[in-house]
N, C-alpha and C positions, 0 to 999 in steps of 0.2 A: 650278708655283703654291708658293707659301710653306704654310710649316707654320704649321696651327691647333689651339687645347686646343677641343675637343665641349664641347658645354655642357645642361645641363638644363634641364628649363622646371622653375620655385620651384613646390611642394606649393601653396601658396597662390595661384598663377594657374593650377594644373590644378583646384583646386578650381573655381576661379571658370568656367571655360568648364563643367565638368558640370553645375555647377547655372545657367544659362545657355544650352544648347545650342539654341534657338527663336532667340536674338538672333547667337550667331556664325554661326549658320546664313544665319543674314539678312546677314548683315556680308562671310559670303563669296561667298555669288549675286550679291552687288552691286560687290564686289573681288576679283573671278577673279584677279588678275594681283600684286596686290600686298600686302601683309601688312599695312601700314602701321597701316589702322585697326582689324585685329584686335588687332594687340598693342598699339594702342590703351587697347583699353579692359580691360588684364589692369594685376592690381596693377605700380607701378614698377619694376627692378631684378626680370624675370619670370623671367630667365635668369641661373644661376648655371655658370661655366664649372668643367670637372673639370679636372684634368692627366692627359689621355691625349692626347699630339698625333695627330695627322694630316694629310696631305697635302688641300691643300683643295680645292676641284673646284664644279663646275655644274654642274647635269642642264644637259641642253636640251630644247626643245618647240620645235612642230611649227610653221611659218608658214600652216596650212592649217588648222588643230586637228587634226587626225589622227598623236594620238601614239603609231600603234602604228610609225609610220615612226621613232621617237624610243626607243624601247620596250625592246628588246634594251638597246641602247647606253645608255642609262640606267643598264640593271639593273646593267649590268657591272660599270658608271662608281662606283655603290655599293659594290659588290661589294670591286672591288679598292683603295677608300680607306677601308672600314671591316672589314673583315676581318681587320685585327690588333688590335680591340679588342676586347678582355675579354669573354666572355660574357651578366655580369650588367650590364653598360652597356647591349648589343645588345638585351639582354633589358626594358628598364628604356623606359615610354611616354613617361617626360619625357624620354629620348633622342630617339626617334622624335618628340614635337613640335616641341624643339627645331630638329631639320632641314625639317619640316615647315614653320612660321612661318621662320625665318631664313632658310635658307639651299635650300629646294629648294617653294616656295611654289605659284609657277605651274607649274612640272612636276607637282607633287600635283594639283594641280586638273585639268588637262588631261587626268592619267591615270585620276581617279576627279574626273567632274562634280558637283556638288553636288544630282544630282538627285531623291533618296531623302529630302530632308528631315533632320533631325537626324540620323538614324541613321547617314549615311555619318562625321560625327562623332565618336558615342557607338562607330560599330561596328568602323569603318577608319583613324582616326587614335588614339580612348583604345583602353583594353582592353575596351568595355565588357561580350562575352561571354567574356571570362578572358584567361589572360594567350597560351598556348599558339594558340587562335583569332587573337588578335588578332595575333600576330609571324603567322600564315602569309596573313590576309586585310587586312592594315595596307596602309593607301594606296602606303604606301615599306618597309614592311618585307616584306612579299609578296614585291617588285620581289627588294631581297635577298637572302632563303633561297630563289627559286626560280636565282639564280647556286649557291647555294653547295651545294643539294644536287646540283645534274643538273652542275656543270663538273668535266670530267673529264680525268686529264693524260697518262693512256692513249691518247689519242685525238690528229690528232694538228692538231688544229683543238680544244684544251679547250675552247670553249662549243660545241661543235658542239650537245650536248643542252639545252641551254640556249634554242638559238636554232631548236630543233624541237618544245623546248616553250613558247616563245615563238606560235610559229608558230598555233599553234591551244591556247586555253589549258587545252581536256579534257583531253588529253593527261596533263597533269599535276595538274592542280586537282583531280580527283577523291582524290587520294591526301591532297592537306591534310586532307582530311577526320576521314584513319583514326588512328590509335590509332601507327601505323607512319609518320610524315609525314614526324619528323626522322631516319629508317633510311637515310643517304643511300645505303647500298648497295639497297636496295630498290629505291629511287627509281631510281636511274640502271641500275639492272639488267632493270625494267620499261620504264623509255622505249629501251632498246634493243629490247627485244622486240620495241614498238609499229613502233616503227621499222624493222625486218624484216617485219614484218607490211604495213609498208606499201608496201616494194621489191615483195613479195612477186605483193601483190594489187591493187597502186597504193590511192588514196584510196578507192574504192569501197566500199572495209569500215568507213569511219568511218561512213559514216552506215546502219550497221547501230542500232538502236535501240537504247537504254541502252550503245551498246557500251564508254564508256569506264567507266560504271559499272561492267560488271559484270565488267569489268581488276581494279578495284578492290575487287572483291569476291570474284572468287577468288585475289587476294594476299592478304585476310586470312581467306580459307578453306585456305589451305595451311599455317595455324596460328597456336596464339596468341603474341603481339607478342613474349614472351620467343622461340617457336623463331625465328621469320621471324629473330631477332637473327643467329640465327648460320645462318642460308641465306647461301650464297655467290654474286654474283653472276650468275655464269652458270647457276646452278641458275633463277634466278628470270627471267632473262633466256629461258632453256626452255623454259615452264611457261608466262610468257606469249604465247610465240609458237605452243605448242601447241595454249593455249585460243583462239587467236585462228585458229587454224587450225580447231578445231571450227566457232568460230563461221560463218568466212566458209563452212563446207561444209553447215554448217545453213540457213544464205541463201541458196544457191546460187553465189555469190560464184567464181571461177575463178581462178586464177593467173595472172597474166600472163605474156606468151611475151616 
């Protein structure tokens, strides 16, 4: 595909959406595959072009409405096309709103249907609960950062951990609530530990009550965020696996033969 420049939603358009969440939520519910009705309610010239070129792209939607079938491919597509952008662009809600409204609308709605009312737009399109949470839980941005934090160039399949995390969001999601959520070393180390535990005990280990929240808490207890920043990936991996061994023993789950 050809090159395009990214765009930002204008401040005026952003303010219009924030002031009329109920109206725009209704529009999305009535128009889940086409954003033209939404954009028609915004001020004219609601997007401003920025001089940051990217390869043009499209996201997929599943014909049967099962977004899980296209989730990992879409996440990788987002990452591969946006990873060239500077952090201040990736961290701006106006950039993600442009993507949602002009580039990825149908996929966004299929990924996160408008079932929770106006909180979807407020919390998962906009940064209603702050920038960090907005990025980690944004309808599109969460997919980008899931790849950014799990891509591992040391593996034969660099997206092996991305696929592992996407198969069961709980394997990764609990880390996004924590202060270390943007520490790639911790996230990849923990996922590798979780993966080894499943290989050792089978999927049964995932049925332990609060299994993944407990792993996330365990990592927090290893030290402060500052100390965690200095821990090696293999240390995190070994620590998570040892913790999973303890959980398995406490719940009488034996290693598979």
